[in-house]
C-alpha positions as CSV (number, residue, x, y, z in Angstrom):
1,M,0.3,0.0,-0.4
2,S,1.4,3.6,-0.9
3,S,1.4,6.2,1.5
4,P,-0.7,9.3,0.8
5,P,0.4,11.9,-1.0
6,P,2.1,15.3,0.9
7,A,-0.1,17.8,1.7
8,L,-0.2,20.9,-0.6
9,R,-0.2,24.4,0.1
10,Q,-4.0,26.0,0.2
11,P,-3.8,29.8,-0.7
12,R,-5.1,31.6,1.7
13,Q,-5.4,35.2,-0.2
14,Q,-7.9,35.7,-2.9
15,R,-5.7,36.5,-5.7
16,S,-3.5,33.3,-4.5
17,V,-7.0,30.8,-4.6
18,A,-8.1,32.7,-7.6
19,T,-4.3,31.7,-9.1
20,R,-4.9,28.0,-7.9
21,E,-8.1,27.6,-9.6
22,R,-7.0,29.1,-12.7
23,L,-4.6,26.6,-12.8
24,L,-6.8,23.7,-12.8
25,D,-9.1,24.8,-14.6
26,C,-6.3,25.2,-17.7
27,A,-5.2,21.5,-16.5
28,G,-8.6,20.5,-17.0
29,H,-9.3,21.8,-20.4
30,L,-5.7,20.7,-21.5
31,L,-6.9,17.1,-20.3
32,A,-9.7,16.8,-22.4
33,E,-7.2,18.6,-25.4
34,L,-4.5,16.2,-24.9
35,G,-4.6,13.7,-22.8
36,V,-2.5,12.5,-19.7
37,D,1.0,11.2,-21.2
38,R,1.0,14.5,-23.2
39,L,-0.5,17.1,-20.6
40,S,2.4,19.1,-19.2
41,T,3.0,21.4,-15.8
42,N,4.6,23.8,-18.5
43,L,1.3,24.0,-20.6
44,V,-0.7,24.2,-18.2
45,A,1.5,27.5,-16.6
46,E,2.0,28.7,-20.6
47,R,-2.4,28.0,-20.5
48,A,-2.8,29.9,-17.0
49,G,-0.5,32.9,-18.3
50,V,1.7,31.8,-15.5
51,S,5.2,30.9,-15.1
52,P,6.3,27.4,-14.3
53,P,7.9,28.8,-11.0
54,T,4.2,30.2,-9.9
55,L,2.6,26.7,-10.9
56,Y,5.1,24.6,-8.9
57,H,4.0,27.2,-5.6
58,Y,1.1,25.1,-5.7
59,F,1.9,21.8,-7.4
60,P,4.9,19.6,-7.0
61,D,4.4,17.7,-10.0
62,K,1.7,17.1,-13.0
63,Y,0.2,14.5,-10.9
64,A,-0.1,16.4,-7.7
65,L,-2.3,19.0,-10.5
66,L,-4.0,15.7,-11.3
67,R,-5.1,14.7,-8.1
68,V,-6.1,17.5,-6.7
69,L,-8.3,18.2,-10.2
70,G,-10.1,14.8,-9.7
71,E,-10.7,15.5,-6.0
72,R,-12.4,18.8,-7.0
73,L,-14.5,17.4,-9.1
74,M,-15.3,14.5,-6.8
75,A,-16.2,16.4,-4.1
76,A,-18.7,18.7,-6.2
77,Q,-20.3,15.7,-7.3
78,N,-20.5,14.3,-3.6
79,A,-22.0,17.7,-2.5
80,L,-24.8,17.1,-5.0
81,V,-26.0,13.9,-3.2
82,P,-29.2,14.7,-0.4
83,L,-28.4,12.0,2.1
84,D,-31.8,12.4,3.3
85,A,-33.6,12.4,-0.2
86,L,-33.0,8.9,-1.7
87,Q,-35.8,6.8,-0.8
88,D,-37.5,8.2,-4.0
89,E,-36.2,7.0,-7.1
90,A,-37.4,9.9,-9.1
91,R,-35.2,11.9,-6.6
92,I,-32.2,9.6,-7.7
93,A,-32.4,9.9,-11.5
94,Q,-32.4,13.5,-10.7
95,V,-29.6,13.5,-8.5
96,L,-27.4,11.1,-10.8
97,S,-28.2,13.3,-14.2
98,D,-27.4,16.4,-12.1
99,H,-24.1,14.6,-11.7
100,V,-23.6,14.2,-15.5
101,T,-24.7,17.8,-15.7
102,L,-22.0,19.2,-13.6
103,T,-19.2,16.5,-15.1
104,R,-19.8,18.2,-18.3
105,A,-19.5,21.8,-17.7
106,S,-16.5,21.0,-15.2
107,P,-13.4,22.1,-17.3
108,G,-12.6,18.5,-18.7
109,G,-14.5,16.8,-16.3
110,P,-15.3,13.5,-18.3
111,W,-11.5,13.2,-18.7
112,V,-11.0,13.8,-15.1
113,M,-13.5,10.8,-14.4
114,R,-11.6,9.0,-17.5
115,M,-7.9,9.7,-15.7
116,L,-9.3,8.5,-12.1
117,R,-9.7,5.1,-13.2
118,A,-7.2,5.0,-15.6
119,V,-4.3,6.3,-14.0
120,P,-2.9,4.0,-11.0
121,Q,-1.3,7.1,-9.3
122,L,-4.5,8.9,-9.3
123,A,-6.9,6.2,-8.4
124,Q,-7.2,6.8,-4.8
125,V,-9.1,9.7,-5.7
126,R,-12.0,8.2,-6.9
127,L,-11.7,5.5,-4.5
128,A,-11.1,7.6,-1.1
129,S,-14.3,9.9,-2.8
130,H,-16.5,6.7,-3.0
131,R,-15.4,5.2,0.7
132,A,-16.3,8.8,2.4
133,L,-19.9,9.1,0.2
134,A,-20.8,5.8,1.0
135,A,-20.0,6.1,4.5
136,E,-22.0,8.9,4.8
137,L,-24.5,6.9,3.2
138,A,-24.4,4.5,6.1
139,R,-24.7,6.0,8.6
140,A,-27.7,8.4,7.3
141,A,-29.2,4.9,6.7
142,L,-28.7,4.0,10.3
143,A,-30.0,6.8,11.6
144,Q,-33.2,6.2,9.9
145,D,-32.7,2.2,11.2
146,P,-30.5,1.7,13.9
147,A,-31.4,-2.3,13.9
148,A,-30.0,-2.7,10.8
149,D,-26.8,-4.5,10.1
150,P,-23.8,-1.6,10.1
151,A,-21.4,-4.1,7.9
152,R,-24.5,-4.7,5.1
153,V,-25.7,-0.8,4.9
154,A,-21.8,-0.2,4.6
155,R,-21.7,-2.7,2.0
156,Q,-25.1,-1.6,0.1
157,A,-23.6,2.1,0.6
158,R,-20.8,1.5,-0.9
159,L,-22.2,-0.5,-4.1
160,C,-25.1,2.4,-4.7
161,V,-22.3,4.9,-5.0
162,D,-20.4,2.8,-7.6
163,L,-23.3,1.8,-9.5
164,G,-24.3,5.6,-9.8
165,Y,-20.8,6.5,-10.7
166,A,-20.8,3.5,-13.6
167,A,-24.0,4.8,-14.7
168,I,-22.6,8.8,-14.4
169,E,-18.9,6.8,-16.6
170,L,-21.9,5.3,-18.9
171,V,-23.6,8.0,-19.6
172,L,-20.6,10.1,-20.7
173,D,-18.7,7.5,-22.4
174,E,-22.0,6.5,-24.8
175,P,-23.8,10.0,-25.3
176,E,-25.8,7.8,-28.5
177,L,-27.7,6.1,-25.0
178,D,-30.8,7.5,-23.9
179,A,-29.4,9.3,-20.9
180,A,-32.8,9.6,-18.6
181,A,-34.1,6.0,-19.2
182,L,-30.2,5.1,-18.1
183,M,-30.7,7.0,-15.0
184,H,-33.9,5.5,-14.4
185,D,-32.9,2.2,-14.8
186,A,-29.8,3.1,-12.6
187,A,-31.8,4.7,-9.8
188,R,-34.3,2.1,-9.5
189,A,-31.6,-0.5,-8.8
190,I,-29.4,2.0,-5.9
191,R,-33.1,2.2,-4.4
192,A,-33.5,-1.3,-4.4
193,L,-30.3,-1.4,-2.4
194,L,-31.2,0.9,-0.1
195,Q,-35.0,-1.1,0.7
């Protein structure tokens, strides 16, 4: 098991926060244009209009930059999940659709999701995000039914998260599919697990 990545400097001043966000946005756009292999910190710095040392002030290397890009998307996606409203199949389908909309609107969003599955150094970003969301879902479910088996609830919550993520990836990767129907199918499966 690999050690966790080093903590990155968190900017506090508004200008520094804006520079860091611009670097992330440019990295996302370039990721979509070039892919992971051809993406470089120099290209990101050039696109963002900053010097490479400025980029390295925030991100020590390409993979640190991509890790934060992935964490940013995963956090935004997880924030869309209403822990108290997952008993309604239509609501689940809407939440999944909202994830697709958010991901498409995020700089390089679909490519960020692909990268988190395909790049071994970044897979932990996706896994950690899924584990955290599943833990929140399990806590909410156990609060509603304290007599439920915690191991079963945790397992089902984790499966629900991955079912939803797989449906989102499928819609992004196969745009010719009926997205609304697919989201309703996924919602039905998730709802069945939550019952």
